[in-house]
C-alpha positions in Angstrom: 14.8 16.1 -1.6 15.8 13.3 -4.0 13.1 12.1 -5.4 14.1 10.7 -8.7 16.8 9.4 -10.4 17.9 8.0 -13.5 20.9 7.0 -15.1 23.1 4.0 -15.2 24.4 1.6 -12.8 27.7 1.8 -12.5 28.0 -0.3 -9.4 26.3 -3.3 -7.5 27.0 -4.5 -3.9 25.7 -6.2 -1.0 22.2 -4.5 -0.8 23.2 -1.4 -2.7 24.0 -0.1 -6.2 25.7 3.6 -7.6 23.7 5.1 -10.1 26.1 7.5 -12.4 23.5 10.7 -12.9 25.3 13.5 -15.0 28.3 12.4 -13.6 27.6 12.4 -9.9 27.0 8.9 -8.1 24.7 7.9 -6.2 24.2 5.3 -3.4 20.6 3.9 -3.4 19.9 0.8 -1.2 17.3 -1.2 -2.4 15.0 -4.4 -1.5 16.4 -7.9 -1.6 13.3 -8.5 -4.4 14.4 -4.9 -6.2 18.1 -6.1 -6.5 17.2 -8.9 -8.5 14.8 -7.6 -10.7 17.5 -4.7 -11.9 19.9 -4.8 -14.7 23.1 -5.5 -14.9 26.0 -3.3 -14.2 25.7 -0.3 -17.6 21.7 -0.9 -17.6 19.7 1.9 -17.6 17.3 2.7 -14.4 15.1 4.7 -13.2 14.4 4.8 -9.5 12.1 6.9 -7.1 13.5 7.3 -3.8 13.3 8.5 -0.4 16.7 10.3 1.8 16.8 9.7 4.8 19.1 11.2 7.3 20.1 10.2 11.0 23.1 10.8 13.3 25.0 7.8 11.1 24.6 9.4 7.9 22.6 9.7 4.8 21.0 7.1 3.2 19.0 6.9 -0.2 16.3 4.4 -0.3 15.4 3.2 -4.1 12.0 1.8 -5.6 11.1 0.8 -8.9 7.3 1.8 -8.9 5.3 4.7 -6.7 3.5 2.7 -5.4 6.5 1.0 -3.6 7.7 4.1 -2.6 4.7 5.2 -0.7 4.0 1.7 1.1 7.8 2.2 2.2 6.4 5.7 4.0 3.0 3.9 5.8 5.6 1.3 6.4 8.3 3.2 7.9 6.1 5.4 10.3 5.1 2.2 12.2 6.9 3.2 15.6 10.0 0.8 15.8 10.2 -0.4 12.3 13.7 1.0 11.0 14.1 2.1 7.0 15.9 -1.8 6.3 13.0 -3.5 7.6 10.6 -1.2 6.0 12.5 -1.5 2.6 12.6 -5.5 2.9 8.4 -5.2 4.0 8.0 -2.9 1.2 9.8 -5.2 -1.6 7.7 -8.0 -0.4 5.8 -8.5 -3.5 2.4 -5.8 -5.2 0.6 -4.1 -3.3 -2.4 -5.7 -3.7 -0.2 -9.4 -2.5 1.0 -7.6 0.5 -3.2 -6.4 1.3 -3.9 -9.8 0.7 -2.2 -11.1 3.6 -2.8 -8.4 5.6 -6.5 -9.1 5.6 -5.8 -13.0 6.0 -3.1 -11.9 8.6 -0.8 -14.2 7.8 2.1 -13.4 9.5 4.5 -15.8 7.7 4.7 -13.2 4.8 6.8 -11.1 6.6 9.2 -14.1 7.2 13.3 -13.8 6.4 12.7 -9.7 6.7 16.0 -8.6 9.2 14.7 -7.5 12.5 10.9 -8.6 11.6 10.0 -11.6 14.7 6.8 -12.6 14.9 6.0 -9.9 17.6 7.0 -7.3 15.1 5.1 -9.0 12.6 2.1 -9.3 13.9 2.3 -5.2 15.1 3.1 -4.6 11.5 -0.3 -6.4 10.1 -2.2 -4.8 12.6 -0.9 -1.2 12.1 -1.3 -1.3 8.2 -4.4 -3.4 8.0 -6.8 -0.9 6.2 -3.9 1.6 5.4 -3.5 -0.1 2.2 -5.3 1.3 -0.5 -4.5 -0.2 -3.9 -6.3 1.1 -7.0 -8.2 -2.1 -7.4 -9.9 -2.7 -4.1 -10.7 1.3 -4.0 -12.4 1.1 -7.7 -14.1 -2.1 -5.9 -15.4 -0.4 -2.2 -16.5 2.4 -4.6 -18.6 0.3 -6.9 -20.0 -2.3 -4.1 -20.0 0.3 -1.2 -23.6 1.1 -0.7 -22.4 4.2 2.0 -21.6 5.7 -1.9 -25.3 5.2 -2.9 -27.8 8.1 -3.4 -30.5 6.0 -1.7 -28.2 5.8 1.2 -28.3 9.0 1.9 -31.3 9.5 1.7 -32.9 6.9 3.9 -29.8 7.7 6.5 -31.1 11.3 6.2 -35.2 10.0 7.3 -33.1 8.4 10.3 -32.5 4.5 10.2 -29.6 3.0 11.1 -26.7 2.6 9.4 -26.3 -1.0 9.8 -30.0 -1.7 8.9 -29.7 0.8 5.9 -26.4 -1.6 4.4 -28.2 -4.5 4.5 -31.2 -3.5 2.8 -29.0 -2.1 -0.1 -27.3 -5.0 -0.4 -30.0 -7.5 -1.0 -31.1 -4.8 -3.6 -30.0 -4.7 -7.3 -27.4 -2.6 -7.9 -28.4 -1.2 -11.3 -31.8 -0.8 -9.9 -32.9 3.0 -9.6 -32.4 5.5 -6.7 -35.8 6.3 -6.4 -36.7 2.7 -7.0 -34.1 1.4 -4.0 -35.3 4.3 -1.6 -39.1 2.6 -2.5 -38.2 -0.5 -1.8 -35.9 -0.4 1.0 -39.0 1.6 2.9 -40.8 -1.4 2.5 -38.4 -3.3 4.1 -37.6 -1.3 6.5 -41.1 -0.5 7.8 -42.0 -3.7 8.8 
């Protein structure tokens, strides 16, 4: 399995490049967005790769970042989305942008991708909703989520519903000590 290549671009064709690594040329398919941002022929390049084999042969798909590769793998697991469409979807933009578009339910950001019509775009967005995790959103969720709070766990153990606990804790200051949060929440929940 070829997972990473570091070498020199010796050829740029329609949708793929040939990368020379230690005397061996690898044909690597790129998204249109990645293709636009790579160096010219004889330039150095580093690519994360995914190798796929089918009855027509073996193809190597290249990505400029590890997060693009991971996103490609997620999209590729959606039934009916082939590797070329998954490659183009993963190259639409930074993950933060893609996540924002998906959360908005914006089908238009997938316009122009070969073999992705409105129906398939809706399916892709539905499948991806909640599956894309960016570092920024993960950090924000960890900081903002009352479920990760010590007070939340204590109140849940007392038998209060998670929805009520979440509503109460969201209204309390985030920097309040856990014991004080529990005391305040019990006053509100006991009413």
